[in-house]
N, C-alpha and C positions, 0 to 999 in steps of 0.2 A: 490158455494159449501157451504153447511151448515155443522154445527157440528153434524148432524145426518146422513150424507151420508156415513160415514165410521164407521160402527158398527161391532164389533167382539163379538160374543156371544158363550157360551158353549165351545165346544172343540177348536174353533178357538182362543179364548182368552188364553186358556192353551197353544196352540202351539205358539202363539205370545210370551208368557212368556218364553217358553222353547227354542225357536230357535232365536227370534229376540232380546230379551232383553239382553242376554249376549254379543252379537256381536255389537249391535248398541246402545241400550238405556242405558246400564250400564256405558260404557265409557263416554257418554255425561252427565249422571247423576253426575258422579264424578267431571267432569269439572265444571258443573254449581254449585254444592255444594261448591267447592273451591272458585268460584267467589263470592258466597254469603257471605263468611267469617263468618259463623255462629259459635257461641260458645256454650258450654254445657249449657243447661237450656234455650236457645233461642227457640222460637216457629216458625214453618215453615208451610206454606201452599203449598202443592204439587198440583198445579192446572192442570186439565186435566191429572190426575195422572196415567191413564191406570192401569197397574197391580202393580203400587206402588213402582217402583225401586228407585225413588228419595227419597221417604219417608223412605224406608228400609235402604238405605245407610246412610242417614242423622242421623238416630238414633244411628249409631255407634259412633258418636261424642257427644252423650248425648243430641241431639236436640229433642224437643217434636214436632212430626210431625202430620199433618192432611192432608189427601188426599181427593181431590174432583174430581168427574168425573160424566158424565151423563150416562155412560154405565154400567148397572148392571152386565154384564158378566165380565168386567174388574174389577169392584169393588169386586166381589166375589173372584177372584184370589188374588187381593191385600190383602184382609182380611186374606185369607188362608195363604199366604206366610209371613204375618207379625205377625202371632200369637206369643205372648210373648214379642213383641217389644212395645216401647212407641210410637205407631202410631194408629190413628183412621181414618176411612174412611166414607165419606158421599156422598150421591147423591147431586151434586152441579152443577148448570148451571152457567157458568162463567159470564153471564150477570145479574145474580140475586143471588149472593152468600148468603148462609144461615148462615152467621157468623156476629158477632157483630162488630161494628166499632173498629178499632185499636186492632185487635186480634192477629196479627202476626208480628214478627220481620222481616220476609221476605216472599216473594212469589216466588216460582220457577215454571216455566212452560216450559216443554220440548216438542217442536214440537206440540203445541196446538193452538197458536194464529192464525195461518193461516186458521184454521177451524172455528173460531168464526164469526158468521154472523155480529155481531155488535162489532167490535174491540174496538172502542172508549168506548162503554158502558161497555165492559168487563174490560178494563184497568181502567176505573173510579171506578168500583167495587173493583178492586185490590187495588187502592189507598185508598179507604175507609177502607179496613180491615187491612192495614199496619199501624203499629205504627209510630208516628213521628220519623224521623231519620232512619227508616227501608228502605228496598229496594226490588225492583223486579228484578229478573234475568230470562230472557226469551231467548230461541233460536228458530229460524225458519230456515228451509232449504233454501239455495240459489237455483239458477236455475238448471234445468235439466242438462244443459251442464257441470255443475261442479260436478254432483253427479251420478256416474256410477250405483249405486244401483237403483235409480229411473229411470234413462234413459234406462237401460236394460229391466226393467219391462214394461215401456211404449212402447218401440219398439216391444218387443216380444208379449205382450198381444194384442197390436193393430193388429199385423199380424195374430195371431191365433183366436182372438175373435171379432175383430172389434174395431175401434177407440173409439166408444161410451163406451167401458169398461175401458178406461184408465183415466177417469176423476178423480177418487179418488186418483190415484197415482200422476197424474199431480198436484192435489191440495196440495200435500205435499210440492211442490216447488212453490206454488201459491202466496207467499208473499215474494219475494226475494229482494225487493228494500230497501236498508238500510236507505235512506232518507225518504221514506214513513214510515218506522218503527219508526224512530226518531220522525217524525212529530206527529204520533198518540199518542206516549207516552207523548210528550210535551202538546198536546191538552187535554189529560186526566188530566194534572196537575202535572206530575212528573217533578222533577228537576234533573240537572246534568245527563242528558241522554247521555250515551256513547254507541255507536254501533260499533262492531268490527267483521270483517270477521274472522272466526276460522275454520280451517280444521283439523279434527282428522283423523288419518290413522287407519282404522279399519281392523280387521283380523278375518277370519273364517278358522281355521286350516284345517277343512274338508269342502272344498268349495262345494262339491257335496251334502253333508248332509245339509248344510246351505240352499242351493237352494231348496232342498226338503221341508224343513221347511218353507221357504219363500212362496212356492207355496200353502201351506196349511193354511197360515195366512195372506191372502190378500183378498181384496174385490171380487176377481173372484174365490175364493176357491171352491164355489159350482159348478162353471163351470168346474173346473179342476177335481173335484171329480167324474164326470160322463164321463170323457174321457177314452178311451181304454188305457191299459197299454202302448201300443206302442206310442200312441199320447202323453201321459204324459211324456214318456221318451224323445220324440222329443222336447217337450216344455222345459223340464229340461235342455237338452243340448243346446238349443237355448239361454236360459237365461245365462248359463255359458259363451257361446260364446259372448253374449252381453257385458260382462264385459271386453272383450278384453284382454290386457296384464295384467290386474289385477288378472287374473286366471292363475296360473302356472302349471296347471294339477293336483294339489293337494289342495293347499290353495288359498283362496281369500284374497287379500290385496287391499283395495280400499279407496280412499279419501272420506270423508263425510263433505261437506262444508255447513256452516250455518252462519247466522248473530246472534251474541250474544249481547243482550242488558242488561246493568246494569243501573238502574234508581232508584233514591232515592225519598223518601217523605220528604219534608222539615220539620225541627223541629218546 
């Protein structure tokens, strides 16, 4: 799985921001920002920033934020939603960051590392741009069996469209081993590498509307768009059923399990 296989452009990036960010990515962004322990005036790189939720939330504490991503559609939404904030956004490949050495007090990466083809190279680049004494805070999803959100999609998309269409969703959970994660950070030169399993309980008050949004902001959205209304309704209902007891007939409340890494650059 490469970092170019999951690309959302145009309307799909907007739907990602509208439907997925409030339920999934905003709660995780707040958690990671708290872990980073940033103070007003600090500088932060939001790596693989997507539509920029980490950057936007961090600016509330007076942090100077820079977002980097390879997806122009995502970056366009990030810039639009960050108008007036102390945040800038750049096209940035994690394996070749366009930033000077020791530019940032911290790097946060939410659900991006698993998609980097060269993880060691990307983390070495992160180490290069972090100031001495600064830190990296990353999270990556744990296995499918711990994440109903991804498991439901893999099961249902595989049944409706074929197993070959589930690769991008499976890749979200494609780097679940905490020991492997620790090892790659240490190999890149980070010190004091701590890896912790964290489970956030996420909630969509209107579970049906959330699944409608999810269907429009996934790598199979183009396949879904050409389905008949009846087939789309069946797909929608199957996804909700795939959440099992996490769906109570109105709201979706589901665990989202990830490994969180906090690693420092030596002074």
